BAKOL-262729 format. One record per residue (C-alpha): x, y, z; residue in one letter. Coordinates in Angstrom, 2 decimals. Example, Ala and Ser with C-alpha at 12.3 -4.5 7.8 and 13.67 -1.06 7.14 Angstrom:
<pts>
PT       c1       c2       c3  code
PT    12.30    -4.50     7.80     A
PT    13.67    -1.06     7.14     S
</pts>
This chain:
<pts>
PT       c1       c2       c3  code
PT    30.78    52.08   -21.47     M
PT    27.43    52.17   -19.78     S
PT    24.24    50.95   -21.36     S
PT    21.05    52.89   -22.03     V
PT    19.03    53.31   -18.84     S
PT    15.81    51.28   -18.57     P
PT    13.79    54.46   -18.03     V
PT    14.92    55.96   -21.33     S
PT    14.93    52.76   -23.38     A
PT    11.25    52.84   -24.38     L
PT    11.04    56.34   -25.90     P
PT    14.36    55.76   -27.64     L
PT    13.10    52.51   -29.16     A
PT     9.90    54.20   -30.32     L
PT    11.93    56.99   -31.92     D
PT    14.46    54.77   -33.74     A
PT    13.16    54.44   -37.33     P
PT    14.93    51.14   -38.02     W
PT    13.00    49.52   -35.12     L
PT     9.59    50.59   -36.50     A
PT     8.86    47.32   -38.41     P
PT     9.60    45.19   -35.33     Q
PT     7.54    47.46   -33.06     I
PT     4.60    47.26   -35.45     E
PT     4.88    43.46   -35.64     Q
PT     4.76    43.24   -31.83     L
PT     1.79    45.62   -31.64     R
PT    -0.13    43.49   -34.16     R
PT     0.64    40.29   -32.31     A
PT    -0.59    41.77   -29.04     R
PT    -3.74    43.17   -30.63     A
PT    -4.50    39.75   -32.13     A
PT    -3.87    38.04   -28.73     H
PT    -0.95    36.16   -30.32     R
PT     1.84    37.61   -28.20     F
PT     4.60    34.96   -28.09     P
PT     5.62    33.06   -25.01     T
PT     9.21    33.00   -26.32     G
PT    10.57    36.03   -28.18     L
PT    14.14    36.06   -29.48     L
PT    15.48    39.46   -30.53     I
PT    18.45    38.89   -32.80     H
PT    20.28    42.19   -32.88     D
PT    23.63    43.53   -33.85     E
PT    25.83    45.29   -31.32     R
PT    24.40    48.69   -30.43     G
PT    21.44    48.37   -32.78     A
PT    18.83    48.58   -29.99     G
PT    18.00    45.00   -29.09     G
PT    17.59    45.68   -25.36     E
PT    15.52    48.78   -26.02     A
PT    13.18    46.75   -28.23     L
PT    13.07    44.02   -25.57     A
PT    11.94    46.53   -22.97     R
PT     9.28    47.80   -25.33     F
PT     8.07    44.20   -25.77     A
PT     8.05    43.74   -21.99     A
PT     5.96    46.86   -21.34     Q
PT     3.67    45.92   -24.21     L
PT     2.98    42.56   -22.52     A
PT     2.57    44.06   -19.03     L
PT     0.25    46.94   -19.92     C
PT    -3.41    45.90   -19.79     R
PT    -4.87    48.89   -21.64     E
PT    -6.23    48.41   -25.19     P
PT    -3.68    50.84   -26.67     Q
PT    -0.61    49.35   -25.03     A
PT     1.80    50.42   -23.88     P
PT    -0.20    53.41   -22.73     C
PT     2.47    54.89   -20.44     G
PT    -0.16    56.03   -17.93     R
PT    -1.53    52.95   -16.18     C
PT    -0.14    51.52   -12.96     R
PT     1.76    48.79   -14.79     D
PT     3.42    51.28   -17.14     C
PT     4.32    53.65   -14.33     R
PT     5.88    50.85   -12.27     M
PT     7.76    49.59   -15.31     F
PT     9.10    53.06   -16.11     A
PT    10.30    53.37   -12.50     A
PT    12.01    49.95   -12.73     A
PT     9.73    48.71    -9.92     Q
PT     7.34    46.31   -11.67     H
PT     7.17    43.12    -9.56     P
PT     6.30    40.96   -12.58     D
PT     9.24    42.06   -14.73     F
PT    12.37    40.00   -14.12     I
PT    15.80    40.55   -15.69     E
PT    18.55    37.98   -16.07     L
PT    22.09    39.05   -16.95     H
PT    25.56    37.68   -16.17     P
PT    26.36    38.35   -12.53     I
PT    28.97    41.10   -11.99     E
PT    32.16    40.27   -13.93     D
PT    30.98    36.82   -15.01     S
PT    30.60    36.20   -18.72     K
PT    27.84    33.63   -18.20     Y
PT    24.28    33.35   -16.94     I
PT    24.45    30.47   -14.49     R
PT    22.10    27.54   -14.09     V
PT    21.28    28.70   -10.54     E
PT    20.01    32.01   -11.91     Q
PT    17.76    30.27   -14.40     V
PT    16.41    27.84   -11.82     R
PT    15.50    30.73    -9.55     E
PT    13.79    32.40   -12.51     L
PT    11.76    29.29   -13.40     T
PT    10.57    29.07    -9.80     E
PT     9.27    32.65   -10.02     Q
PT     7.61    32.04   -13.39     L
PT     5.30    29.29   -12.06     V
PT     3.87    31.66    -9.44     L
PT     0.82    33.79   -10.12     T
PT     1.69    37.34   -11.16     A
PT     1.57    39.88    -8.33     H
PT    -0.85    42.09   -10.22     G
PT    -2.85    39.26   -11.71     G
PT    -1.62    40.11   -15.23     G
PT     1.39    39.08   -17.27     A
PT     4.87    38.10   -16.14     T
PT     7.84    38.97   -18.32     V
PT    11.45    37.86   -18.07     A
PT    14.21    39.54   -20.08     L
PT    17.34    37.44   -20.62     I
PT    20.34    39.19   -22.11     S
PT    22.65    38.22   -23.63     P
PT    20.79    34.93   -24.02     A
PT    23.77    33.22   -25.64     D
PT    25.67    33.65   -22.36     S
PT    23.61    30.83   -20.81     M
PT    25.67    27.68   -20.55     N
PT    24.22    24.34   -21.63     A
PT    22.80    23.55   -18.18     N
PT    21.21    26.99   -17.85     A
PT    19.60    26.71   -21.31     A
PT    18.23    23.27   -20.46     N
PT    16.79    24.63   -17.22     A
PT    14.92    27.29   -19.23     L
PT    13.35    24.78   -21.62     L
PT    10.47    23.76   -19.38     K
PT     9.33    27.39   -19.07     S
PT     9.21    27.58   -22.86     L
PT     7.59    24.16   -23.34     E
PT     4.99    24.35   -20.55     E
PT     4.56    28.07   -19.74     P
PT     2.06    29.39   -17.25     R
PT    -0.58    31.54   -18.94     A
PT     0.59    35.12   -19.25     G
PT     4.33    34.37   -19.17     V
PT     6.60    35.90   -21.82     T
PT    10.33    35.23   -22.11     L
PT    12.24    37.86   -24.09     V
PT    15.70    36.75   -25.13     L
PT    18.26    39.12   -26.65     V
PT    21.31    37.85   -28.54     S
PT    23.73    39.07   -31.18     A
PT    24.88    35.48   -31.77     T
PT    21.89    33.12   -31.46     P
PT    23.89    30.44   -33.31     S
PT    25.55    29.81   -29.93     R
PT    22.21    28.84   -28.41     M
PT    20.68    25.33   -28.44     P
PT    18.28    24.55   -31.27     A
PT    15.72    23.47   -28.67     T
PT    15.56    27.06   -27.39     I
PT    15.59    28.68   -30.84     L
PT    12.77    26.49   -32.16     S
PT    10.43    27.67   -29.40     R
PT    10.88    31.40   -29.98     C
PT     9.51    33.91   -32.42     L
PT    12.57    35.62   -33.89     R
PT    12.81    39.35   -34.61     L
PT    15.91    40.45   -36.50     R
PT    17.41    43.92   -36.05     I
PT    20.04    45.05   -38.55     A
PT    22.34    48.00   -37.91     S
PT    21.02    51.11   -39.64     P
PT    22.95    52.99   -42.31     A
PT    25.27    55.57   -40.86     Q
PT    23.28    58.52   -42.23     A
PT    20.16    57.24   -40.44     I
PT    22.11    56.77   -37.18     S
PT    23.64    60.23   -37.43     V
PT    20.23    61.85   -37.99     A
PT    18.74    59.91   -35.04     W
PT    21.63    60.73   -32.69     L
PT    21.41    64.40   -33.66     T
PT    17.68    64.37   -32.90     R
PT    17.98    62.68   -29.46     V
PT    21.36    64.02   -28.31     R
PT    21.85    67.23   -30.30     G
PT    24.52    68.30   -32.76     D
PT    27.88    66.60   -32.58     G
PT    30.55    64.74   -34.57     P
PT    28.39    61.65   -34.71     W
PT    29.83    60.34   -37.98     A
PT    33.27    60.25   -36.29     T
PT    31.80    58.56   -33.22     V
PT    30.23    55.85   -35.37     L
PT    33.45    55.47   -37.31     E
PT    35.14    54.55   -34.04     V
PT    32.36    52.52   -32.43     L
PT    31.06    50.87   -35.59     G
PT    27.42    50.93   -36.64     D
PT    26.23    50.95   -33.01     A
PT    23.99    54.02   -32.47     P
PT    22.67    52.88   -29.07     F
PT    26.27    52.61   -27.80     E
PT    26.95    56.08   -29.13     A
PT    24.21    57.47   -26.85     L
PT    26.45    57.13   -23.81     D
PT    29.53    58.70   -25.38     V
PT    30.86    62.23   -25.06     D
PT    30.94    62.81   -28.82     A
PT    33.28    65.81   -28.75     A
PT    35.73    64.07   -26.38     A
PT    35.77    60.92   -28.51     L
PT    36.37    62.94   -31.73     A
PT    39.25    64.69   -29.97     Q
PT    40.66    61.36   -28.78     L
PT    40.49    59.99   -32.31     K
PT    42.25    63.04   -33.79     A
PT    45.00    62.80   -31.18     E
PT    45.36    59.06   -31.78     T
PT    45.55    59.54   -35.54     D
PT    48.33    62.12   -35.14     R
PT    50.26    59.88   -32.79     S
PT    49.99    56.88   -35.09     L
PT    51.20    58.95   -38.03     S
PT    54.17    59.98   -35.88     D
PT    54.84    56.36   -34.99     A
PT    54.70    55.42   -38.65     L
PT    57.41    57.96   -39.34     G
PT    59.53    56.91   -36.36     G
PT    58.81    60.13   -34.43     R
PT    56.90    58.67   -31.42     M
PT    58.35    57.93   -27.97     D
PT    56.71    54.53   -28.05     I
PT    57.48    53.39   -24.48     A
PT    56.20    56.60   -22.89     A
PT    53.11    56.71   -25.13     T
PT    52.22    53.08   -24.39     A
PT    52.57    53.71   -20.65     E
PT    50.37    56.82   -20.82     R
PT    47.68    55.17   -22.93     W
PT    47.64    51.97   -20.84     A
PT    47.05    53.90   -17.61     R
PT    44.19    55.95   -19.05     S
PT    40.55    55.18   -18.35     E
PT    39.91    55.67   -22.07     T
PT    42.03    52.65   -23.10     L
PT    39.02    50.81   -24.53     G
PT    38.09    53.76   -26.72     L
PT    41.74    54.33   -27.61     R
PT    42.00    50.77   -28.90     L
PT    38.84    51.35   -30.95     A
PT    40.53    54.40   -32.47     C
PT    43.62    52.30   -33.18     L
PT    41.49    49.67   -34.89     E
PT    39.72    52.34   -36.97     T
PT    43.02    53.88   -38.11     W
PT    44.64    50.57   -39.06     I
PT    41.50    49.34   -40.82     T
PT    41.47    52.57   -42.88     A
PT    45.14    52.03   -43.84     R
PT    44.37    48.48   -44.95     I
PT    41.40    49.68   -47.01     D
PT    43.59    52.30   -48.64     D
PT    46.28    49.74   -49.34     A
PT    44.08    47.22   -51.10     V
PT    42.04    49.81   -52.98     G
PT    38.61    51.29   -52.36     A
PT    36.93    48.75   -54.65     Q
PT    38.29    45.71   -52.86     R
PT    35.99    43.87   -50.46     Q
PT    37.42    43.03   -47.05     S
PT    36.28    39.44   -47.58     S
PT    38.89    39.16   -50.31     E
PT    41.58    39.59   -47.69     L
PT    40.15    36.75   -45.61     R
PT    39.55    34.29   -48.46     S
PT    42.56    34.91   -50.74     S
PT    45.64    32.70   -50.40     T
PT    47.88    35.65   -51.38     H
PT    47.58    39.27   -50.38     L
PT    46.46    41.42   -53.32     P
PT    48.93    43.67   -55.07     E
PT    48.67    47.34   -54.19     S
PT    50.12    50.64   -55.21     A
PT    50.32    51.57   -51.52     S
PT    53.64    51.72   -49.70     D
PT    52.05    50.16   -46.61     M
PT    53.04    46.67   -45.52     N
PT    49.67    44.98   -45.42     I
PT    50.89    41.87   -43.62     A
PT    52.21    43.97   -40.72     V
PT    48.93    45.94   -40.59     L
PT    46.92    42.72   -40.44     L
PT    49.06    41.40   -37.59     R
PT    48.60    44.72   -35.79     L
PT    44.84    44.42   -36.21     L
PT    44.87    40.92   -34.74     E
PT    46.96    42.18   -31.80     G
PT    44.46    44.96   -31.12     I
PT    41.56    42.51   -31.14     Y
PT    43.41    40.37   -28.61     E
PT    44.30    43.32   -26.35     L
PT    40.71    44.57   -26.43     R
PT    39.58    41.12   -25.33     R
PT    42.15    40.84   -22.53     L
PT    42.46    44.43   -21.37     R
PT    40.33    43.89   -18.22     L
PT    42.39    40.89   -17.12     T
PT    45.74    40.91   -15.33     S
PT    47.62    41.36   -18.62     I
PT    50.45    43.92   -18.65     N
PT    48.58    46.45   -20.77     R
PT    51.51    48.83   -21.14     S
PT    53.89    46.14   -22.38     L
PT    51.28    44.66   -24.75     A
PT    50.51    48.08   -26.18     L
PT    54.19    48.91   -26.53     E
PT    54.80    45.68   -28.47     Q
PT    52.02    46.62   -30.88     L
PT    53.25    50.19   -31.40     L
PT    56.78    49.02   -32.15     W
PT    55.44    47.35   -35.27     Q
PT    54.06    50.60   -36.74     L
PT    57.35    51.95   -38.24     P
PT    57.71    48.66   -40.12     R
PT    54.14    48.91   -41.45     A
PT    55.38    51.69   -43.71     G
PT    57.86    49.34   -45.38     Q
PT    56.30    46.95   -47.90     R
PT    59.44    44.86   -47.97     G
PT    59.88    44.90   -44.22     G
PT    60.67    41.87   -42.14     A
PT    57.82    39.40   -41.55     R
PT    59.09    37.94   -38.34     G
PT    59.06    39.06   -34.69     G
PT    59.24    42.51   -33.27     I
PT    62.44    44.41   -34.07     D
PT    63.35    47.22   -31.75     R
</pts>
């Protein structure tokens, strides 16, 4: 799934009502000449952390009193992704980490005078993907910054970052908005669509939903739900279905639909009033009037998490998916076997 384009990130951030407090805080800091050298945006997946980071970057780069003005040379270059004093750091290609060599190259650029004589901004995302050596290499830029330098770090899990980095950054927290707010926003920026269904599959991640074909995802979910109901009743050709799903480019979204369906069955089984934390903390599974085998459903959920994590590796996706689907008929039997996969 692609991310929001840099060109569209700023207007989207300005239009997202749940980002308004953070935007106002940044505006006040800039107006008071207290814009931070280190800014950590602690977001949740799809809540708009990168969009807010780009707003912060343009706010720092624009030299007009009412920044970001959107009209000056700095703003125009930034909007065209051509600003020479805006630097981005992300994991290279398929790597999961930002490497120490990348950070060292960045720190060498940060000590140089800005091309336009103004600010220099570096966006690092996800900041928790820096390994220990890379984080240590960044410290000097935070401790002894050149005037006009701003480092914007984005992370959903800042607890993975060294305390030495965290202590030198102003933290802005972004929480995922309520679904009704996300649906209203998506309708406004993308038009009418089954956005509640999209968010049901993706989770509370409205910025991720921007890049989705809402109608196609709703159709995929409906098809998946029907297939899983068939599997539960023993009516699915599991081997053929697993092969077809595994070869599809929509496997990632299909697994999200699977996760949504199984989570809903678990919620139904333990009762609407039960909190999911009760499942994690209780020694024994709660009693339920449902005929679903909760233990099997929980193992299925764990298997889906693992397959989502490994699906882009060399794993045999078809076989892994088939093994998961074979468990579904047994999920409808509360007294079913607790052991391995029976076929």
